[in-house]
mmCIF file as gemmi writes it, N, C-alpha and C atoms, coordinates in Angstrom:
data_model
loop_
_atom_site.group_PDB
_atom_site.id
_atom_site.type_symbol
_atom_site.label_atom_id
_atom_site.label_alt_id
_atom_site.label_comp_id
_atom_site.label_asym_id
_atom_site.label_entity_id
_atom_site.label_seq_id
_atom_site.pdbx_PDB_ins_code
_atom_site.Cartn_x
_atom_site.Cartn_y
_atom_site.Cartn_z
_atom_site.occupancy
_atom_site.B_iso_or_equiv
_atom_site.pdbx_formal_charge
_atom_site.auth_seq_id
_atom_site.auth_asym_id
_atom_site.pdbx_PDB_model_num
ATOM 1 N N . MET Axp A 1 ? 0.817 -1.191 0 1 0 ? 1 A 1
ATOM 2 C CA . MET Axp A 1 ? 0 0 0 1 0 ? 1 A 1
ATOM 3 C C . MET Axp A 1 ? 0.861 1.256 0 1 0 ? 1 A 1
ATOM 4 N N . GLN Axp A 2 ? 1.892 1.276 0.831 1 0 ? 2 A 1
ATOM 5 C CA . GLN Axp A 2 ? 2.733 2.461 0.936 1 0 ? 2 A 1
ATOM 6 C C . GLN Axp A 2 ? 3.482 2.702 -0.377 1 0 ? 2 A 1
ATOM 7 N N . GLN Axp A 3 ? 3.927 1.613 -1.009 1 0 ? 3 A 1
ATOM 8 C CA . GLN Axp A 3 ? 4.644 1.752 -2.272 1 0 ? 3 A 1
ATOM 9 C C . GLN Axp A 3 ? 3.704 2.31 -3.351 1 0 ? 3 A 1
ATOM 10 N N . GLU Axp A 4 ? 2.445 1.859 -3.369 1 0 ? 4 A 1
ATOM 11 C CA . GLU Axp A 4 ? 1.482 2.374 -4.342 1 0 ? 4 A 1
ATOM 12 C C . GLU Axp A 4 ? 1.254 3.868 -4.13 1 0 ? 4 A 1
ATOM 13 N N . SER Axp A 5 ? 1.204 4.289 -2.873 1 0 ? 5 A 1
ATOM 14 C CA . SER Axp A 5 ? 1.011 5.701 -2.556 1 0 ? 5 A 1
ATOM 15 C C . SER Axp A 5 ? 2.199 6.529 -3.038 1 0 ? 5 A 1
ATOM 16 N N . GLN Axp A 6 ? 3.392 6.014 -2.836 1 0 ? 6 A 1
ATOM 17 C CA . GLN Axp A 6 ? 4.599 6.718 -3.285 1 0 ? 6 A 1
ATOM 18 C C . GLN Axp A 6 ? 4.634 6.793 -4.807 1 0 ? 6 A 1
ATOM 19 N N . GLU Axp A 7 ? 4.243 5.695 -5.461 1 0 ? 7 A 1
ATOM 20 C CA . GLU Axp A 7 ? 4.22 5.688 -6.925 1 0 ? 7 A 1
ATOM 21 C C . GLU Axp A 7 ? 3.186 6.688 -7.445 1 0 ? 7 A 1
ATOM 22 N N . LYS Axp A 8 ? 2.026 6.737 -6.801 1 0 ? 8 A 1
ATOM 23 C CA . LYS Axp A 8 ? 0.98 7.668 -7.218 1 0 ? 8 A 1
ATOM 24 C C . LYS Axp A 8 ? 1.463 9.111 -7.067 1 0 ? 8 A 1
ATOM 25 N N . LYS Axp A 9 ? 2.147 9.413 -5.968 1 0 ? 9 A 1
ATOM 26 C CA . LYS Axp A 9 ? 2.681 10.755 -5.757 1 0 ? 9 A 1
ATOM 27 C C . LYS Axp A 9 ? 3.738 11.092 -6.803 1 0 ? 9 A 1
ATOM 28 N N . ALA Axp A 10 ? 4.572 10.117 -7.15 1 0 ? 10 A 1
ATOM 29 C CA . ALA Axp A 10 ? 5.605 10.343 -8.156 1 0 ? 10 A 1
ATOM 30 C C . ALA Axp A 10 ? 4.976 10.605 -9.523 1 0 ? 10 A 1
ATOM 31 N N . VAL Axp A 11 ? 3.919 9.864 -9.852 1 0 ? 11 A 1
ATOM 32 C CA . VAL Axp A 11 ? 3.23 10.068 -11.127 1 0 ? 11 A 1
ATOM 33 C C . VAL Axp A 11 ? 2.576 11.44 -11.156 1 0 ? 11 A 1
ATOM 34 N N . GLU Axp A 12 ? 1.927 11.835 -10.072 1 0 ? 12 A 1
ATOM 35 C CA . GLU Axp A 12 ? 1.283 13.148 -10.018 1 0 ? 12 A 1
ATOM 36 C C . GLU Axp A 12 ? 2.309 14.269 -10.159 1 0 ? 12 A 1
ATOM 37 N N . ALA Axp A 13 ? 3.465 14.124 -9.52 1 0 ? 13 A 1
ATOM 38 C CA . ALA Axp A 13 ? 4.517 15.137 -9.63 1 0 ? 13 A 1
ATOM 39 C C . ALA Axp A 13 ? 5.045 15.212 -11.062 1 0 ? 13 A 1
ATOM 40 N N . ALA Axp A 14 ? 5.198 14.059 -11.707 1 0 ? 14 A 1
ATOM 41 C CA . ALA Axp A 14 ? 5.666 14.04 -13.094 1 0 ? 14 A 1
ATOM 42 C C . ALA Axp A 14 ? 4.645 14.683 -14.018 1 0 ? 14 A 1
ATOM 43 N N . GLU Axp A 15 ? 3.356 14.422 -13.781 1 0 ? 15 A 1
ATOM 44 C CA . GLU Axp A 15 ? 2.307 15.032 -14.603 1 0 ? 15 A 1
ATOM 45 C C . GLU Axp A 15 ? 2.329 16.553 -14.477 1 0 ? 15 A 1
ATOM 46 N N . LYS Axp A 16 ? 2.531 17.056 -13.272 1 0 ? 16 A 1
ATOM 47 C CA . LYS Axp A 16 ? 2.603 18.508 -13.065 1 0 ? 16 A 1
ATOM 48 C C . LYS Axp A 16 ? 3.819 19.092 -13.788 1 0 ? 16 A 1
ATOM 49 N N . ALA Axp A 17 ? 4.94 18.391 -13.706 1 0 ? 17 A 1
ATOM 50 C CA . ALA Axp A 17 ? 6.159 18.876 -14.364 1 0 ? 17 A 1
ATOM 51 C C . ALA Axp A 17 ? 5.975 18.912 -15.881 1 0 ? 17 A 1
ATOM 52 N N . VAL Axp A 18 ? 5.39 17.862 -16.438 1 0 ? 18 A 1
ATOM 53 C CA . VAL Axp A 18 ? 5.161 17.809 -17.885 1 0 ? 18 A 1
ATOM 54 C C . VAL Axp A 18 ? 4.177 18.892 -18.304 1 0 ? 18 A 1
ATOM 55 N N . ALA Axp A 19 ? 3.114 19.09 -17.516 1 0 ? 19 A 1
ATOM 56 C CA . ALA Axp A 19 ? 2.137 20.134 -17.829 1 0 ? 19 A 1
ATOM 57 C C . ALA Axp A 19 ? 2.802 21.508 -17.841 1 0 ? 19 A 1
ATOM 58 N N . GLY Axp A 20 ? 3.719 21.749 -16.919 1 0 ? 20 A 1
ATOM 59 C CA . GLY Axp A 20 ? 4.44 23.014 -16.888 1 0 ? 20 A 1
ATOM 60 C C . GLY Axp A 20 ? 5.293 23.22 -18.129 1 0 ? 20 A 1
ATOM 61 N N . VAL Axp A 21 ? 5.995 22.176 -18.534 1 0 ? 21 A 1
ATOM 62 C CA . VAL Axp A 21 ? 6.841 22.262 -19.728 1 0 ? 21 A 1
ATOM 63 C C . VAL Axp A 21 ? 5.981 22.496 -20.97 1 0 ? 21 A 1
ATOM 64 N N . LEU Axp A 22 ? 4.86 21.783 -21.077 1 0 ? 22 A 1
ATOM 65 C CA . LEU Axp A 22 ? 3.99 21.961 -22.237 1 0 ? 22 A 1
ATOM 66 C C . LEU Axp A 22 ? 3.363 23.35 -22.243 1 0 ? 22 A 1
ATOM 67 N N . GLY Axp A 23 ? 3.014 23.861 -21.077 1 0 ? 23 A 1
ATOM 68 C CA . GLY Axp A 23 ? 2.483 25.217 -20.995 1 0 ? 23 A 1
ATOM 69 C C . GLY Axp A 23 ? 3.502 26.248 -21.438 1 0 ? 23 A 1
ATOM 70 N N . ASP Axp A 24 ? 4.749 26.067 -21.011 1 0 ? 24 A 1
ATOM 71 C CA . ASP Axp A 24 ? 5.824 26.971 -21.434 1 0 ? 24 A 1
ATOM 72 C C . ASP Axp A 24 ? 6.034 26.89 -22.942 1 0 ? 24 A 1
ATOM 73 N N . LEU Axp A 25 ? 5.968 25.675 -23.501 1 0 ? 25 A 1
ATOM 74 C CA . LEU Axp A 25 ? 6.125 25.491 -24.949 1 0 ? 25 A 1
ATOM 75 C C . LEU Axp A 25 ? 5.019 26.219 -25.698 1 0 ? 25 A 1
ATOM 76 N N . GLU Axp A 26 ? 3.788 26.08 -25.227 1 0 ? 26 A 1
ATOM 77 C CA . GLU Axp A 26 ? 2.674 26.764 -25.879 1 0 ? 26 A 1
ATOM 78 C C . GLU Axp A 26 ? 2.841 28.279 -25.818 1 0 ? 26 A 1
ATOM 79 N N . ASP Axp A 27 ? 3.26 28.791 -24.671 1 0 ? 27 A 1
ATOM 80 C CA . ASP Axp A 27 ? 3.464 30.234 -24.533 1 0 ? 27 A 1
ATOM 81 C C . ASP Axp A 27 ? 4.58 30.729 -25.455 1 0 ? 27 A 1
ATOM 82 N N . ALA Axp A 28 ? 5.676 29.994 -25.499 1 0 ? 28 A 1
ATOM 83 C CA . ALA Axp A 28 ? 6.832 30.414 -26.293 1 0 ? 28 A 1
ATOM 84 C C . ALA Axp A 28 ? 6.563 30.351 -27.792 1 0 ? 28 A 1
ATOM 85 N N . THR Axp A 29 ? 5.739 29.407 -28.227 1 0 ? 29 A 1
ATOM 86 C CA . THR Axp A 29 ? 5.497 29.223 -29.662 1 0 ? 29 A 1
ATOM 87 C C . THR Axp A 29 ? 4.142 29.761 -30.105 1 0 ? 29 A 1
ATOM 88 N N . ARG Axp A 30 ? 3.359 30.279 -29.159 1 0 ? 30 A 1
ATOM 89 C CA . ARG Axp A 30 ? 2.001 30.759 -29.442 1 0 ? 30 A 1
ATOM 90 C C . ARG Axp A 30 ? 1.209 29.704 -30.211 1 0 ? 30 A 1
ATOM 91 N N . SER Axp A 31 ? 1.264 28.489 -29.697 1 0 ? 31 A 1
ATOM 92 C CA . SER Axp A 31 ? 0.592 27.371 -30.335 1 0 ? 31 A 1
ATOM 93 C C . SER Axp A 31 ? -0.073 26.52 -29.255 1 0 ? 31 A 1
ATOM 94 N N . GLU Axp A 32 ? -0.743 25.455 -29.702 1 0 ? 32 A 1
ATOM 95 C CA . GLU Axp A 32 ? -1.354 24.507 -28.792 1 0 ? 32 A 1
ATOM 96 C C . GLU Axp A 32 ? -0.765 23.129 -29.057 1 0 ? 32 A 1
ATOM 97 N N . VAL Axp A 33 ? -0.544 22.364 -28.004 1 0 ? 33 A 1
ATOM 98 C CA . VAL Axp A 33 ? -0.063 21 -28.173 1 0 ? 33 A 1
ATOM 99 C C . VAL Axp A 33 ? -1.2 20.189 -28.766 1 0 ? 33 A 1
ATOM 100 N N . LYS Axp A 34 ? -0.932 19.607 -29.924 1 0 ? 34 A 1
ATOM 101 C CA . LYS Axp A 34 ? -1.94 18.836 -30.64 1 0 ? 34 A 1
ATOM 102 C C . LYS Axp A 34 ? -1.844 17.358 -30.279 1 0 ? 34 A 1
ATOM 103 N N . LYS Axp A 35 ? -0.615 16.866 -30.159 1 0 ? 35 A 1
ATOM 104 C CA . LYS Axp A 35 ? -0.405 15.44 -29.919 1 0 ? 35 A 1
ATOM 105 C C . LYS Axp A 35 ? 0.904 15.256 -29.175 1 0 ? 35 A 1
ATOM 106 N N . ILE Axp A 36 ? 0.921 14.3 -28.265 1 0 ? 36 A 1
ATOM 107 C CA . ILE Axp A 36 ? 2.145 13.951 -27.557 1 0 ? 36 A 1
ATOM 108 C C . ILE Axp A 36 ? 2.208 12.425 -27.491 1 0 ? 36 A 1
ATOM 109 N N . ALA Axp A 37 ? 3.369 11.868 -27.814 1 0 ? 37 A 1
ATOM 110 C CA . ALA Axp A 37 ? 3.512 10.413 -27.849 1 0 ? 37 A 1
ATOM 111 C C . ALA Axp A 37 ? 4.895 10.008 -27.365 1 0 ? 37 A 1
ATOM 112 N N . LEU Axp A 38 ? 4.962 8.869 -26.727 1 0 ? 38 A 1
ATOM 113 C CA . LEU Axp A 38 ? 6.226 8.281 -26.306 1 0 ? 38 A 1
ATOM 114 C C . LEU Axp A 38 ? 6.609 7.229 -27.336 1 0 ? 38 A 1
ATOM 115 N N . GLU Axp A 39 ? 7.825 7.322 -27.855 1 0 ? 39 A 1
ATOM 116 C CA . GLU Axp A 39 ? 8.266 6.426 -28.918 1 0 ? 39 A 1
ATOM 117 C C . GLU Axp A 39 ? 9.592 5.771 -28.557 1 0 ? 39 A 1
ATOM 118 N N . ASP Axp A 40 ? 9.818 4.605 -29.137 1 0 ? 40 A 1
ATOM 119 C CA . ASP Axp A 40 ? 11.127 3.952 -29.049 1 0 ? 40 A 1
ATOM 120 C C . ASP Axp A 40 ? 11.956 4.411 -30.24 1 0 ? 40 A 1
ATOM 121 N N . VAL Axp A 41 ? 13.189 4.833 -29.992 1 0 ? 41 A 1
ATOM 122 C CA . VAL Axp A 41 ? 14.091 5.229 -31.068 1 0 ? 41 A 1
ATOM 123 C C . VAL Axp A 41 ? 15.422 4.516 -30.876 1 0 ? 41 A 1
ATOM 124 N N . VAL Axp A 42 ? 16.122 4.312 -31.974 1 0 ? 42 A 1
ATOM 125 C CA . VAL Axp A 42 ? 17.444 3.693 -31.916 1 0 ? 42 A 1
ATOM 126 C C . VAL Axp A 42 ? 18.474 4.808 -31.886 1 0 ? 42 A 1
ATOM 127 N N . ASP Axp A 43 ? 19.371 4.743 -30.917 1 0 ? 43 A 1
ATOM 128 C CA . ASP Axp A 43 ? 20.419 5.739 -30.759 1 0 ? 43 A 1
ATOM 129 C C . ASP Axp A 43 ? 21.727 5.006 -30.48 1 0 ? 43 A 1
ATOM 130 N N . VAL Axp A 44 ? 22.824 5.725 -30.497 1 0 ? 44 A 1
ATOM 131 C CA . VAL Axp A 44 ? 24.13 5.122 -30.217 1 0 ? 44 A 1
ATOM 132 C C . VAL Axp A 44 ? 24.522 5.446 -28.784 1 0 ? 44 A 1
ATOM 133 N N . ASP Axp A 45 ? 24.882 4.43 -28.033 1 0 ? 45 A 1
ATOM 134 C CA . ASP Axp A 45 ? 25.36 4.612 -26.663 1 0 ? 45 A 1
ATOM 135 C C . ASP Axp A 45 ? 26.732 5.263 -26.733 1 0 ? 45 A 1
ATOM 136 N N . GLU Axp A 46 ? 26.88 6.417 -26.086 1 0 ? 46 A 1
ATOM 137 C CA . GLU Axp A 46 ? 28.141 7.166 -26.149 1 0 ? 46 A 1
ATOM 138 C C . GLU Axp A 46 ? 29.303 6.408 -25.517 1 0 ? 46 A 1
ATOM 139 N N . ARG Axp A 47 ? 29.02 5.609 -24.504 1 0 ? 47 A 1
ATOM 140 C CA . ARG Axp A 47 ? 30.095 4.883 -23.818 1 0 ? 47 A 1
ATOM 141 C C . ARG Axp A 47 ? 30.604 3.704 -24.632 1 0 ? 47 A 1
ATOM 142 N N . THR Axp A 48 ? 29.665 2.952 -25.231 1 0 ? 48 A 1
ATOM 143 C CA . THR Axp A 48 ? 30.064 1.723 -25.918 1 0 ? 48 A 1
ATOM 144 C C . THR Axp A 48 ? 30.135 1.871 -27.433 1 0 ? 48 A 1
ATOM 145 N N . GLY Axp A 49 ? 29.445 2.883 -27.981 1 0 ? 49 A 1
ATOM 146 C CA . GLY Axp A 49 ? 29.403 3.046 -29.424 1 0 ? 49 A 1
ATOM 147 C C . GLY Axp A 49 ? 28.446 2.087 -30.106 1 0 ? 49 A 1
ATOM 148 N N . ARG Axp A 50 ? 27.692 1.33 -29.318 1 0 ? 50 A 1
ATOM 149 C CA . ARG Axp A 50 ? 26.763 0.346 -29.875 1 0 ? 50 A 1
ATOM 150 C C . ARG Axp A 50 ? 25.355 0.94 -29.921 1 0 ? 50 A 1
ATOM 151 N N . PRO Axp A 51 ? 24.551 0.477 -30.868 1 0 ? 51 A 1
ATOM 152 C CA . PRO Axp A 51 ? 23.169 0.967 -30.923 1 0 ? 51 A 1
ATOM 153 C C . PRO Axp A 51 ? 22.343 0.442 -29.755 1 0 ? 51 A 1
ATOM 154 N N . GLU Axp A 52 ? 21.381 1.257 -29.321 1 0 ? 52 A 1
ATOM 155 C CA . GLU Axp A 52 ? 20.473 0.837 -28.26 1 0 ? 52 A 1
ATOM 156 C C . GLU Axp A 52 ? 19.128 1.532 -28.46 1 0 ? 52 A 1
ATOM 157 N N . VAL Axp A 53 ? 18.098 0.935 -27.914 1 0 ? 53 A 1
ATOM 158 C CA . VAL Axp A 53 ? 16.756 1.501 -28.008 1 0 ? 53 A 1
ATOM 159 C C . VAL Axp A 53 ? 16.533 2.402 -26.804 1 0 ? 53 A 1
ATOM 160 N N . ARG Axp A 54 ? 16.056 3.63 -27.071 1 0 ? 54 A 1
ATOM 161 C CA . ARG Axp A 54 ? 15.761 4.587 -26.017 1 0 ? 54 A 1
ATOM 162 C C . ARG Axp A 54 ? 14.361 5.127 -26.207 1 0 ? 54 A 1
ATOM 163 N N . LYS Axp A 55 ? 13.836 5.748 -25.182 1 0 ? 55 A 1
ATOM 164 C CA . LYS Axp A 55 ? 12.526 6.394 -25.256 1 0 ? 55 A 1
ATOM 165 C C . LYS Axp A 55 ? 12.714 7.844 -25.689 1 0 ? 55 A 1
ATOM 166 N N . ALA Axp A 56 ? 11.798 8.324 -26.513 1 0 ? 56 A 1
ATOM 167 C CA . ALA Axp A 56 ? 11.8 9.711 -26.952 1 0 ? 56 A 1
ATOM 168 C C . ALA Axp A 56 ? 10.363 10.213 -26.944 1 0 ? 56 A 1
ATOM 169 N N . VAL Axp A 57 ? 10.199 11.501 -26.755 1 0 ? 57 A 1
ATOM 170 C CA . VAL Axp A 57 ? 8.877 12.111 -26.747 1 0 ? 57 A 1
ATOM 171 C C . VAL Axp A 57 ? 8.701 12.878 -28.056 1 0 ? 57 A 1
ATOM 172 N N . ASP Axp A 58 ? 7.597 12.615 -28.728 1 0 ? 58 A 1
ATOM 173 C CA . ASP Axp A 58 ? 7.244 13.325 -29.95 1 0 ? 58 A 1
ATOM 174 C C . ASP Axp A 58 ? 6.103 14.275 -29.603 1 0 ? 58 A 1
ATOM 175 N N . ILE Axp A 59 ? 6.324 15.578 -29.784 1 0 ? 59 A 1
ATOM 176 C CA . ILE Axp A 59 ? 5.314 16.591 -29.481 1 0 ? 59 A 1
ATOM 177 C C . ILE Axp A 59 ? 4.985 17.322 -30.769 1 0 ? 59 A 1
ATOM 178 N N . GLN Axp A 60 ? 3.693 17.377 -31.101 1 0 ? 60 A 1
ATOM 179 C CA . GLN Axp A 60 ? 3.243 18.113 -32.274 1 0 ? 60 A 1
ATOM 180 C C . GLN Axp A 60 ? 2.376 19.274 -31.806 1 0 ? 60 A 1
ATOM 181 N N . VAL Axp A 61 ? 2.6 20.43 -32.402 1 0 ? 61 A 1
ATOM 182 C CA . VAL Axp A 61 ? 1.825 21.618 -32.038 1 0 ? 61 A 1
ATOM 183 C C . VAL Axp A 61 ? 1.116 22.161 -33.27 1 0 ? 61 A 1
ATOM 184 N N . GLN Axp A 62 ? 0.08 22.932 -33.031 1 0 ? 62 A 1
ATOM 185 C CA . GLN Axp A 62 ? -0.589 23.633 -34.123 1 0 ? 62 A 1
ATOM 186 C C . GLN Axp A 62 ? -0.796 25.07 -33.693 1 0 ? 62 A 1
ATOM 187 N N . ALA Axp A 63 ? -0.771 25.958 -34.667 1 0 ? 63 A 1
ATOM 188 C CA . ALA Axp A 63 ? -0.882 27.388 -34.384 1 0 ? 63 A 1
ATOM 189 C C . ALA Axp A 63 ? -2.241 27.693 -33.76 1 0 ? 63 A 1
ATOM 190 N N . LYS Axp A 64 ? -2.228 28.574 -32.773 1 0 ? 64 A 1
ATOM 191 C CA . LYS Axp A 64 ? -3.48 29.042 -32.171 1 0 ? 64 A 1
ATOM 192 C C . LYS Axp A 64 ? -4.113 30.039 -33.122 1 0 ? 64 A 1
ATOM 193 N N . PRO Axp A 65 ? -5.406 29.935 -33.314 1 0 ? 65 A 1
ATOM 194 C CA . PRO Axp A 65 ? -6.049 30.957 -34.15 1 0 ? 65 A 1
ATOM 195 C C . PRO Axp A 65 ? -6.067 32.292 -33.417 1 0 ? 65 A 1
ATOM 196 N N . GLU Axp A 66 ? -5.78 33.356 -34.158 1 0 ? 66 A 1
ATOM 197 C CA . GLU Axp A 66 ? -5.818 34.678 -33.542 1 0 ? 66 A 1
ATOM 198 C C . GLU Axp A 66 ? -7.275 35.094 -33.407 1 0 ? 66 A 1
ATOM 199 N N . ARG Axp A 67 ? -7.639 35.506 -32.234 1 0 ? 67 A 1
ATOM 200 C CA . ARG Axp A 67 ? -9.009 35.927 -31.988 1 0 ? 67 A 1
ATOM 201 C C . ARG Axp A 67 ? -9.082 37.441 -32.03 1 0 ? 67 A 1
ATOM 202 N N . LYS Axp A 68 ? -9.938 37.923 -32.886 1 0 ? 68 A 1
ATOM 203 C CA . LYS Axp A 68 ? -10.156 39.368 -32.962 1 0 ? 68 A 1
ATOM 204 C C . LYS Axp A 68 ? -11.641 39.593 -32.706 1 0 ? 68 A 1
ATOM 205 N N . TRP Axp A 69 ? -11.884 40.354 -31.695 1 0 ? 69 A 1
ATOM 206 C CA . TRP Axp A 69 ? -13.251 40.624 -31.292 1 0 ? 69 A 1
ATOM 207 C C . TRP Axp A 69 ? -13.812 41.78 -32.112 1 0 ? 69 A 1
ATOM 208 N N . SER Axp A 70 ? -15.036 41.583 -32.582 1 0 ? 70 A 1
ATOM 209 C CA . SER Axp A 70 ? -15.683 42.671 -33.332 1 0 ? 70 A 1
ATOM 210 C C . SER Axp A 70 ? -16.152 43.733 -32.352 1 0 ? 70 A 1
ATOM 211 N N . ARG Axp A 71 ? -16.15 44.971 -32.8 1 0 ? 71 A 1
ATOM 212 C CA . ARG Axp A 71 ? -16.554 46.071 -31.911 1 0 ? 71 A 1
ATOM 213 C C . ARG Axp A 71 ? -17.755 46.772 -32.476 1 0 ? 71 A 1
């Protein structure tokens, strides 16, 4: 039970951190996050020089429509 509680707290903290980063991205690019996905990619291990599979995040954004209010 205690381990589940710790895991839940860790997940909630990670969700808040990711939400903050995505919010900053939207503000900086004046866009909205359209899609976010976790993918496996092949990369080279710097220590061994051998290929290995790593996780990568793919984030797609789309431009926010400019809202102009009629007067």
